[in-house]
C-alpha positions as CSV (number, residue, x, y, z in Angstrom):
1,M,-38.4,38.2,-30.8
2,R,-37.6,34.5,-30.8
3,N,-36.1,32.7,-27.8
4,D,-37.5,29.2,-28.7
5,T,-33.9,28.1,-29.6
6,L,-32.8,28.7,-26.0
7,S,-33.3,26.3,-23.1
8,C,-35.7,27.4,-20.4
9,E,-32.8,28.1,-18.1
10,M,-30.9,30.2,-20.6
11,A,-34.0,32.1,-21.6
12,L,-34.3,33.3,-18.0
13,Q,-30.7,34.7,-18.2
14,I,-30.7,36.2,-21.7
15,E,-32.7,39.2,-22.8
16,I,-33.5,39.3,-26.5
17,A,-34.3,42.7,-27.8
18,E,-34.9,43.7,-31.4
19,T,-33.7,47.2,-30.6
20,I,-31.6,48.4,-27.6
21,T,-33.9,51.4,-27.2
22,K,-36.6,49.1,-25.9
23,I,-35.0,46.9,-23.2
24,S,-37.2,45.4,-20.6
25,P,-36.6,46.4,-16.9
26,L,-36.1,42.7,-16.4
27,A,-32.8,42.9,-18.3
28,V,-30.9,43.8,-15.1
29,G,-28.1,41.2,-14.6
30,K,-28.9,39.4,-17.9
31,V,-27.0,39.0,-21.2
32,I,-28.6,41.4,-23.6
33,V,-28.8,40.2,-27.3
34,S,-30.0,43.1,-29.4
35,G,-30.3,43.6,-33.2
36,S,-29.1,47.1,-32.8
37,H,-25.7,48.3,-34.3
38,G,-22.7,47.9,-32.0
39,G,-21.9,51.6,-31.7
40,K,-21.2,53.6,-28.6
41,L,-24.9,54.6,-28.1
42,P,-26.3,51.0,-27.9
43,G,-23.3,50.0,-25.7
44,G,-24.1,52.9,-23.3
45,L,-27.8,51.9,-23.2
46,A,-26.8,48.4,-22.3
47,I,-24.7,49.7,-19.4
48,R,-27.6,52.0,-18.3
49,A,-29.9,48.9,-18.3
50,S,-27.5,47.2,-15.8
51,G,-27.0,44.2,-18.0
52,R,-24.4,41.5,-17.4
53,A,-23.1,41.6,-21.0
54,V,-24.3,42.6,-24.4
55,V,-24.1,41.3,-28.0
56,L,-24.9,43.6,-30.9
57,N,-24.4,43.7,-34.7
58,D,-21.1,45.1,-36.0
59,A,-22.9,47.0,-38.8
60,G,-20.0,46.4,-41.2
61,R,-17.7,48.2,-38.7
62,G,-17.9,51.3,-40.9
63,L,-16.1,54.6,-40.7
64,E,-13.7,54.8,-37.7
65,D,-15.0,51.4,-36.6
66,A,-18.1,53.1,-35.3
67,G,-20.1,49.9,-35.7
68,I,-18.1,48.3,-32.9
69,G,-17.6,51.3,-30.7
70,S,-19.5,49.7,-27.9
71,L,-16.7,47.2,-27.2
72,D,-14.2,49.7,-25.8
73,L,-16.9,51.6,-24.0
74,C,-18.2,48.5,-22.3
75,Q,-14.7,47.4,-21.5
76,D,-14.1,50.8,-19.7
77,F,-17.2,50.2,-17.6
78,G,-16.4,46.5,-16.8
79,M,-19.0,44.9,-19.1
80,A,-18.4,42.0,-21.5
81,A,-19.4,42.9,-25.0
82,A,-19.3,41.3,-28.4
83,T,-20.7,41.8,-31.9
84,V,-22.0,39.5,-34.6
85,S,-21.0,39.9,-38.3
86,N,-23.5,41.8,-40.3
87,N,-22.9,39.2,-43.0
88,S,-24.1,36.3,-40.8
89,C,-27.6,37.6,-39.7
90,R,-30.1,40.3,-40.2
91,I,-29.4,43.6,-38.4
92,G,-32.3,44.6,-36.3
93,D,-33.5,41.0,-35.8
94,A,-32.3,39.6,-32.5
95,G,-34.1,36.3,-33.1
96,D,-32.1,35.9,-36.3
97,M,-28.9,36.7,-34.4
98,I,-29.6,33.8,-32.0
99,L,-30.3,31.5,-35.0
100,R,-27.6,32.5,-37.4
101,G,-25.3,35.1,-35.9
102,I,-21.5,34.5,-35.8
103,I,-19.3,36.5,-33.4
104,S,-17.0,38.9,-35.3
105,H,-15.5,41.0,-32.4
106,A,-15.4,40.9,-28.6
107,N,-13.8,43.0,-25.9
108,Q,-11.2,41.5,-23.5
109,I,-13.8,40.8,-20.7
110,A,-15.9,38.7,-23.1
111,L,-12.8,36.9,-24.4
112,D,-11.7,36.2,-20.9
113,A,-15.2,34.7,-20.2
114,G,-14.7,32.3,-23.1
115,V,-16.2,34.0,-26.1
116,M,-14.3,33.3,-29.3
117,I,-14.4,34.9,-32.8
118,G,-16.3,32.6,-35.2
119,Q,-18.4,31.2,-32.4
120,S,-22.2,31.1,-32.8
121,C,-24.1,34.0,-31.2
122,K,-26.2,31.5,-29.3
123,L,-23.2,29.8,-27.7
124,A,-21.5,33.1,-27.0
125,A,-24.7,34.4,-25.2
126,E,-24.8,31.3,-23.1
127,I,-21.1,31.6,-22.2
128,L,-21.7,35.2,-21.2
129,T,-24.3,34.3,-18.6
130,Q,-21.2,33.4,-16.6
131,A,-19.3,36.7,-17.3
132,P,-18.6,38.8,-14.2
133,L,-21.3,41.4,-13.4
134,P,-20.0,44.9,-14.1
135,P,-19.2,47.1,-11.1
136,Q,-21.9,49.5,-10.0
137,N,-20.3,52.5,-11.6
138,D,-22.2,55.5,-12.8
139,P,-23.4,54.9,-16.4
140,P,-21.7,56.8,-19.2
141,K,-22.8,60.4,-19.4
142,F,-24.0,61.1,-22.9
143,S,-27.2,62.2,-24.5
144,E,-28.7,61.1,-27.8
145,K,-28.8,64.3,-29.9
146,R,-31.9,65.7,-31.6
147,E,-31.8,68.9,-33.5
148,V,-34.4,70.6,-35.7
149,L,-33.1,73.2,-38.2
150,T,-34.6,75.5,-40.7
151,L,-32.2,75.8,-43.6
152,E,-32.0,79.1,-45.5
153,G,-34.9,79.4,-47.9
154,A,-36.1,75.9,-47.1
155,Q,-39.8,74.8,-47.4
156,R,-39.3,71.9,-44.9
157,K,-37.5,71.6,-41.6
158,F,-34.4,69.4,-41.3
159,V,-34.4,67.0,-38.4
160,K,-31.2,65.4,-37.2
161,V,-31.5,62.5,-34.7
162,D,-28.8,60.0,-33.6
163,S,-31.5,57.3,-33.3
164,A,-34.7,56.8,-35.3
165,S,-36.4,56.1,-31.9
166,M,-36.3,59.9,-31.5
167,V,-38.6,60.7,-34.4
168,T,-41.8,62.3,-33.1
169,P,-45.2,63.3,-34.5
170,E,-43.8,66.8,-34.9
171,D,-41.7,65.5,-37.7
172,V,-44.6,64.8,-40.1
173,G,-43.7,66.1,-43.6
174,Q,-40.1,67.0,-42.7
175,V,-36.7,65.7,-43.9
176,V,-35.3,63.4,-41.2
177,L,-31.7,62.2,-41.1
178,T,-31.0,59.5,-38.5
179,G,-27.9,57.8,-37.3
180,S,-29.7,54.4,-37.2
181,H,-29.3,51.4,-39.5
182,G,-31.5,50.9,-42.5
183,G,-32.7,47.4,-41.6
184,L,-36.3,46.6,-40.7
185,I,-36.6,46.0,-36.9
186,G,-37.8,42.5,-36.3
187,N,-38.8,42.3,-40.0
188,N,-41.8,44.5,-39.1
189,R,-42.6,47.1,-41.9
190,K,-44.6,49.3,-39.5
191,F,-41.3,50.1,-37.7
192,A,-39.6,51.6,-40.8
193,I,-40.3,55.1,-39.4
194,K,-42.4,56.4,-36.5
195,A,-44.1,59.3,-38.4
196,P,-45.1,60.1,-42.0
197,V,-42.1,62.2,-42.8
198,F,-41.2,63.5,-46.3
199,A,-37.8,61.8,-46.5
200,A,-35.7,59.6,-44.2
201,F,-32.0,58.9,-44.1
202,Y,-30.4,55.8,-42.5
203,N,-26.9,54.3,-42.4
204,D,-26.7,51.2,-44.6
205,A,-24.8,49.3,-41.9
206,G,-22.5,47.7,-44.5
207,V,-25.7,46.4,-46.2
208,G,-25.0,42.9,-44.8
209,L,-26.8,39.5,-45.1
210,E,-29.7,39.5,-47.6
211,Q,-29.1,43.3,-48.0
212,W,-30.9,43.7,-44.7
213,G,-29.3,47.1,-44.1
214,L,-31.5,48.5,-46.9
215,T,-34.8,46.9,-46.1
216,R,-36.5,50.0,-44.7
217,L,-36.4,51.5,-48.2
218,P,-39.2,49.5,-49.8
219,A,-41.2,49.8,-46.6
220,L,-41.0,53.5,-46.8
221,D,-42.0,53.4,-50.5
222,E,-45.3,51.8,-49.4
223,R,-46.0,54.9,-47.4
224,G,-44.9,57.4,-50.1
225,I,-41.8,58.4,-48.1
226,A,-38.4,59.0,-49.8
227,G,-35.9,56.6,-48.3
228,I,-32.1,57.0,-48.5
229,T,-29.2,55.1,-47.0
230,L,-25.7,56.4,-46.5
231,D,-22.6,54.3,-47.0
232,C,-21.3,53.2,-43.6
233,M,-17.7,53.8,-44.7
234,T,-18.4,57.5,-45.2
235,C,-20.0,58.4,-41.9
236,R,-20.2,57.1,-38.3
237,I,-23.3,55.0,-37.6
238,G,-25.3,56.3,-34.6
239,D,-24.0,59.9,-35.3
240,A,-26.4,62.1,-37.3
241,A,-23.9,65.0,-37.3
242,S,-21.3,62.7,-39.0
243,A,-23.9,61.5,-41.5
244,Y,-24.8,65.0,-42.5
245,A,-21.1,66.2,-42.7
246,T,-19.6,63.4,-44.7
247,G,-22.2,60.8,-45.6
248,I,-22.6,59.6,-49.2
249,V,-25.8,58.1,-50.6
250,S,-25.5,54.4,-51.2
251,A,-29.1,53.4,-52.0
252,V,-32.4,55.0,-52.6
253,N,-36.0,53.8,-52.9
254,V,-38.4,54.5,-55.8
255,R,-39.9,57.6,-54.2
256,A,-36.4,59.2,-53.7
257,Q,-35.5,58.4,-57.3
258,E,-38.6,60.2,-58.5
259,L,-37.6,63.2,-56.5
260,G,-34.1,63.2,-58.2
261,V,-31.9,61.6,-55.5
262,E,-29.1,59.6,-56.9
263,V,-26.5,57.2,-55.5
264,G,-23.2,59.0,-54.9
265,M,-24.8,62.3,-53.9
266,A,-23.4,63.9,-50.7
267,A,-25.8,63.7,-47.7
268,Q,-25.6,67.5,-47.1
269,D,-26.5,68.3,-50.7
270,T,-29.3,65.8,-50.7
271,V,-30.8,67.2,-47.5
272,N,-30.6,70.7,-48.9
273,F,-32.2,69.6,-52.1
274,L,-35.1,67.7,-50.4
275,C,-35.8,70.5,-47.9
276,N,-36.2,72.9,-50.9
277,D,-38.0,70.5,-53.3
């Protein structure tokens, strides 16, 4: 995380988090700038953290505008929210958001506070330090879904998780489909996956600047793990069930190619194939 571009005063009011799943308890009342996608789940986590406002990555918007689903959710709970364009900075890298991010969308509360489309992320975050604090409503009631399945005749288990943060040591050697974006978090290769699984699926988040939405793939190759991304326009980011139901493969790493996975394959067929490989 980099906050060296912020003044000391602003740094005290802005929480910079590479991923929304690891927010400091000190984020209460602060503007949260996170490299996570702007779907409903990250928006809900920002509300749960009692932040003042949140800025996320629009992840190419994607199917049914899932990449900006946080905006309406936060609006409903009285929180200012905005997203940066995935073509302006690296998804999963909050420091890069502060340095290069450009606002692409904002909810009405953020607009009323002075945020403008086309504004720098840094300026928008500073403006949002003056946004009204959300009312003390109960946070949204939802749960991140994790499901472990044994497909008929399969040699490996199939693990569906809405967030890659939900991967556990129990998933070693299995096929894991996540709703998360395929960008390296904080440009740290060790965060590509939390366990040595057999294969891992991610959403390509619209690929974005420097093709950052695909950067987990070579990092997974280094660990002998098949890496696959799904086209954000074919499934909802943050939703593993959607990824399995309608996702289409958009990119693969060398290991996945060796196993026979090809761009254009349906996620469901690819999962079945890999579980039985």
